[in-house]
N, C-alpha and C positions, 0 to 999 in steps of 0.2 A: 627868401630862403630862409628855413627854419633855423635859430641858433643852436651851433650842433651842441653846445655845454647841457641845452636841454634833456639832451637823449640820456635817458636810463636804461642801464643795463639790465634785465630782468633774468635773476640767476637762483631765484628759490619761490614756493608758490606766495609767501607771507607777500612779497612784493607785487607778485602779478595779480592778487586778490585786490592790493590796493589800487592800482592801476585800471582795474574793472572798475571798481566801487567810484573813484573818481569819473570816470567815463560816463557810466552810468547809473548814476546815483538814485534818481529818479524810478528807475524801470522796476518790474518786478522781476523778484529773483525765484521763490518757490512761490508756486500756487497749488493750492490744493482743491481736489474737487467739491469741497461742503462750500467754497467760498474764502477761505483762510487766505492770506498773502502776505507776503513780506517784499519790501524794495530791498536793493542791495547797499543801502545806506542805512538802514535799520538792520540788515541781517549784520552789515559791520561793526555797528555799535554793540548788539547783542553779542556777537564773537569776542567783542574786545572785554565786555565782561565776564564770558566765560574763561579768557584766557586769566583775568585777574584773579577769577575764583581758584582757578588751576595754582596759580601762584600762591594763593593764599592758604593749599593744600599744601604746599612744598615741593609740588609736581616741578620739573624743569627740564630743561632740552636733555633729549635722549632717554629720559624715561618713557615706559609704557604703560599706557592705558587699554582698558578693555572696557568695549561699549558693546550692551545689549540693546541694539540699535531698531527702533520700528518706525523711522523717518518720522520723528516730531521736531516741531521747528530748535528746539532747545538742543536736540540730537545733532542735528546740522550746525547749527553753531558750535557745539563743541568740536565737532570736527575740523574746522575753521579755527576755532582757538586754539587746538592742538598744532594746526598749520604755523598761525602766528607764534608760537612760541616755541617750536620745536620739540615737543612733546609727539611721541610715536604712538599712533592708535591703531588699535584690531578693531573690528564689529565682529560681533558672534551672533551666534542663531541661537534664540531661549529653547526652540523646539529640539534641539540637538540631545541625544541620549548624555545624562551627564555625565558618561565614563570618558564619551568623547570630547566634553568641555572640560574636564578634568585635565586630561592628556592634555588641551591645548593651554589651559592656564600655568602646568606645570613646566610648557618650552619656553612662555613666552613672558611668564612670572611679573604679572602688569604690577605698578605699584599703587593702582587703584582701579576698582571695577565699578563702571558706571550702569545704571539699569533705567533704561527708558519707561517713559510713562505706564503705557500701555501692558508692560510685561512683569511690572513691581509684583503682581499677585503671583506670579509662577514662578519667579527669579529667586524670590529668598528662598522656596522651600527646597531649592536646587543648591542653593551655593551659600548659605548661612555657615557649614562648616567652615569653608574658608577662612586662612588667618590674613585675606584682602582686604584692604578697607573699601566697604562698599557705600556707594553714594547713590539715593535715588534723584534722577535729574528733575523730578518735578518737585523735590523739596529744595532745592537750591534758592536760595534767597537771592536772585539776581538784580533786583534792584539795588543790593547792598554795597555795589562794586561798579566801579568808574567804567565810565563810556572811552575815556581816552585810551589813545594806544596804551600798547606796553613798550616798556622801554629795553630796545635790545643792543645795547650801547656793549654789553661784556661779552656779546655772544660770536661765536666764530660761527656766522650762520650759512654755509655753503651748500652749494647745489647737490651736493653728494651727502648730504644729511638724511639719514633714512625719515620716508614720512610715513608709513602704513606699514602693517603685515597681513597679509591676505592667507590665511589657511584653506589649504586643499587638500584633498584625500592622499594617500599616502599608500603604494602597494603593501608595506609592510603593517598597514592598519593603524599606522601612528601618523596622524595628520602634518602636515610637512608647511612650514611658514615662510612665504615668499618674502622679502624686505623689498619694497622699493623707495625709489630716492625723489628728492624733489625734481632733481633734473632729467629722470625718466619721466615724470608724468607731466613737463613742461614740454619735453619733446614730443610727449602724447596729445596733449590738449594742441597743440601748431599742426600737426597732422591730421587731428579729427576736424579743425576748423578748414583747411585745405580740399581734404578729399570729400567731404560731405558741406563744402561750400556753406557753413554754419555763420550768419549774423546773429546780430543783437533781436531781433524779429523772430528767432526761433523760439519753438516750446517743446521741450525734450519730456518724453515718458520716463518716469522712474519705475517702471514695473519687477525690473528685476531686484531681488531681495538686495538688502545693502551689505550684507556681508559676503555677497558672490562677486566674482570679478566682472561681470558684466557690468556691474553698476557704477565702475571707476568711469567706463564713456559717460555713463548720464550723467553723474554728478561733476567731474571735471571738464569735458567737453561743452557742458553746459553752461555751468555758471562762470567758470573761468574763460569763458568768451563772452560775456554779457546775455546770454541768452537766458529764457524761461526754464526752470524745471517744476514737472509735475509730481509730487511723490503719491505712489499709488499704493496701499496698504495689501497687504496678503491677503486679509479676508475680502477685498476686492476683486484682486487678480482671480482668485477661484472663482468669480461669477460673471462668467464669458458676457451675458448681455448685459451687467451693470457696469463692468471694464470697457466695452466697447461705446457705453454710452458717456461714461465718463472723458475718453478721449476725445469724441465729440465735442461734448460740451466743453471741454477747457483747450479747445481747438491746438491739439497739439500738432507739431509738423515733424517730428522726427520720433521714431518708434526704434527702440531696440531691444533682442528680448533672444531668448535659445529656441531654435527651430518648432520645439516642443510645446511652446505655448501658442506660438502660430497655428500649428496644427491643432491644438484644441478649439481653438476659436473658428477654425473651419469645419471641424468635424461636428461642434455642436452646434453649427449654421447661425452663431452669434454676429458672423462678418458677411454684410452685404454689398454690393458694389457700390452704394452711395455712402457707406459709411467711412470713417476716417477721412472725413471732408477736406479736412486742413493738411492731412499728411502728405507731404512729397518725396520722403525717403523711408525706407524699410531695410532695417538692416537685422542681419542676424548671424549668430555663430556661437562656437560653444559644442557642438556636434554635426553630423550630415544631417542634412533637411532632406528628407523622403520624397523623390524625384516627382509622385504624382501628384503628392500634396502641393511641393512648389509650383507646379502646373497651375494648380487651381488658383493659387494665392495670385501667380503673373497672369491667369486669364480674368482677375477679379480685379485686380487694381493696376496691371504693366503700361495701359496706356496714360496712366497719371502720374503713377507713383513709381521710382526707380527703388529698385530690388538689390539689396547688395548682400553677399555671400561674405564674410571677413571672418580671418581664423587668426588665430594666436594664443601661446600660452600665459600663464597668471605670470610666471618668471619673469615675462618680458612686455611688461606695461599691458598686456592684454591684448592687442591685435598689430600683428605684424603685416598681414596681406588683405586687400580687400578685390572684390570682384563684382560687377555689374552684368546682373541676369538679361539675357533677351533672349528673345525667341528661338534661336540658333541653339539654345541650349538644351532645348528637348528634342531634337532628332534621337540623341541616345538617353533612352530613358533607364537604361540599368547603369548609367553613370551618375555618381555625385557631380555636382555643379563645381566648378575648379575653384581653387582658392585664391586665385587673382596673382597678381605681381608683387612683388617684395616691396614695402612701403619704403620710403626715404629713409635715411638714417639707420638702417637696418642693412646689416651684411650677412650672408649666409655662406655656411660649408656644407655640403652635401655629402655623409659618409656612405659611399656606394656599399651595398649588397653582394654585390658581384662585381670585378673588373671589369667585365664586358659591358656594363651601364654604370657610367658614373653622372649621369642624371638621377639616377633614381634610389634614394637610400633613407637613411637618417636624416631631418632636416635639424642644423644646428646654427644658432643665432650669434649675431655680432652685431656690437655699436652700441650707441648711448642709453637704450631701451632696454639694454641686457640689466636685472636687478641686480641686485647687493648678495644675494644669498637667500640660504634658509637660516632663519632665526632659533639662533642657540643649537645650531644642529651642523657641526663643521663636517663631519662624516659625508652626509647627504650633499652638503655645498659642493665637496669636492668630486662627489662622484657627478653630478650634472653640470658645473660651473669649472670647465676646463680650459687648456690651452691649446687654442687652434693647430692642429699638424700642419708642419712645411711651413711655419713660419720664422724667420730669424730673431721676433720680439714677441713678447708676453703678448698675445691677441685672444682675449678672454672672450670666449663664446659658451652657451647653454644649449648643451643638450636634449631635445624636446623629448626625444622618444617616439616622434613621429614619423612614418616614412611616407615620402614625396616624390613625385616624378615632376621635374621640370620641363616643361614640353619647348620646343624651337621658338614659341611667340614671348616666354618669359615667364607663363604662369604656370604654378604652382597647383597639384594635383594631390588629395589625400588618396594614400595609397593602404593605412593602417597604422595598427603600433607595431615599435618593435618587441612589448612585452605581450603581443596579443597575436603573434605570429605561432599558428601552430604547424606541427608535419603530422599530414595524416594520408595514410595508405602510400606514403613515399613520397607525398608532394607538399609544397609550403603553401599553406593557405593562409591570405588574411581574411578574418569572420567579417572583416565589414563589405569585404565584397560579395557576398552571401547576403549580409544585410541588406546592400543595395539592391541587388537583383530583385528579391523579397519584395522590397518598397515600390519596384515598377510595376507591379502586378495590381492592374486598375481597382480590386476588391480589397486590398492591404491598406488600414492606416499607416499603422508602426509596425515594427518586428525587428528584434533582437536577437542575436546568435550567439551560443555559448558553446564550450566544449567540456564537455564531461570525461574525465579519466575514468578510466574501469581498470586500469593496471597502468605498470609501471611502463610497458607499450602499446598500450591499445586505449582508444578512446571513441568516442563518440558526437558528432555534432547535434545539436538540437536547438530547434528553433522554436521562437513563441512570437504569435503573431494577431495583431488585433485588425478585426474587417471589419466593412460596412454594409455587408452583405451575407446572408448564409452561403458556405461554401466549405466544402468535404476538406480536411489535409490533403487527402490522397488527391485532390484537383488542384491544390497549390502547389504539391509535389512535382505534378504532372506539366503544370506551366512552367514550374522552375527549370524542369528538365530539359525546357525549349532556351534557356537562358546559360544555363551551368554545366560544367562538365559532369559527368556520374560521380565522380569523388568529392564533388563540393555538394553533393546534395545532402540535405539535413537526414538523421536518421532518424528523427521522429518533429513532427509540428506541431506545436501545441497553440488551439486558437482559445485566446482570452480576452476579458474584456479592458484590461488596459495595462501597459507594462508598468510594473512597481519604478516608481523615481524617488531620487535621493533629495536631500534639502536644495539640491542647485537646479532642480529640473530635468535633471539627465537620468537615462536609465539606468537602475540598480542592478547589474548584474549578479551581486550577490545574492539577491534576494530570489532572482531568476534560478539560481542555482538549486535553491531550497524547493523550487516548485516539481511536483511530481508528474 
């Protein structure tokens, strides 16, 4: 029987990483497609040096730093250095418009701005005018700093300390900075390990941009469970054949991305049945997966790879439900795959849209994975993080803005957005339902639908479609009439080469509104 005194309660990610390093010190932590790699013990020492460097710059617990992060070894070590010192980090996209970056910087007011090696040439053009201390990661003389752990004795380092800020789009045009805590992510790490049966032998892909919330799964569920992470550059992800070759070469076992990236690999015919040799789990989330393309992926890999549809908001540690795709999910091609069962440690409240159906409405989330709110934005925090009704104590919940239906099996189904619901010809319509119907048509690769207001009380539904074979819009409309009632048929269907995407790989509806 083990000595009970040897048990150590893990309440922050500093302690969690120390535990992982002790257990897996000689294992590879980061493995790059070019052959560069670093073990857990080496990454631990490098992050210690980064922690000492941060201290030398008078950065301390609770301070915020911003990182133009391009997945270099030092950038990952910097993130772990922040974890070890209680400094809050936010990863930023150097390719974002200057105005958007300035809005983010003005919101989080970082004490320092770090620029990764491969983006230095671009970054200084945009940000030289700021008063923020700017540090090139490659210029840090890391060997000048101790490899010994930083002393934490005077720090009140509890699980509710903020860990990172993840900026996401805001309906007002100003990005919102969702703040997550050490405790939030510890719960997420444990859930990821259990749900995907993660072991130290797993090799995770990191195809997601590091400033995008999907990368939280890549980084934390891999490294903090002793698994290996394969960082994939933005340039590589844009080359489908090379990307697939890298996954094969690095013997990756777990893939996670937005559906759009998998659709891209399918439509470019970069994926073949004998690719992804070692992959046993493919997870996707962040948007709906067109059913016909999901069926193609299932037919390609369903016999040897488990496909997971996952769902969750940035504000609640990224994922709150998961669902394993089966053959039965393709009996109805005009519906998106279910979101699945609610993850343990999440509670939920459905705010019904109608008293006749209490199982359909806006999903609100509770539990220890709900984040701390929006950084330096009390008004929007108070709008979205509220007390659950009908409780005699203060049970904090996050209003997702997503409309869901919970079926008799407990599975959740996505039904649209509270703010993307329209009233057209007297009917309430969710634009996502029209998109799902278009995506069920065999020749359609991707589709997006918007509502164009013509006047205060008049508007029209417009669809934008990418196809894999020549077809007239009138024929698409005719097929759509076989699926949807007349009042849901778009006034116009425009065939385009590709849907415009934002920096996170999701459809950019604002750009669609500009198309004539």
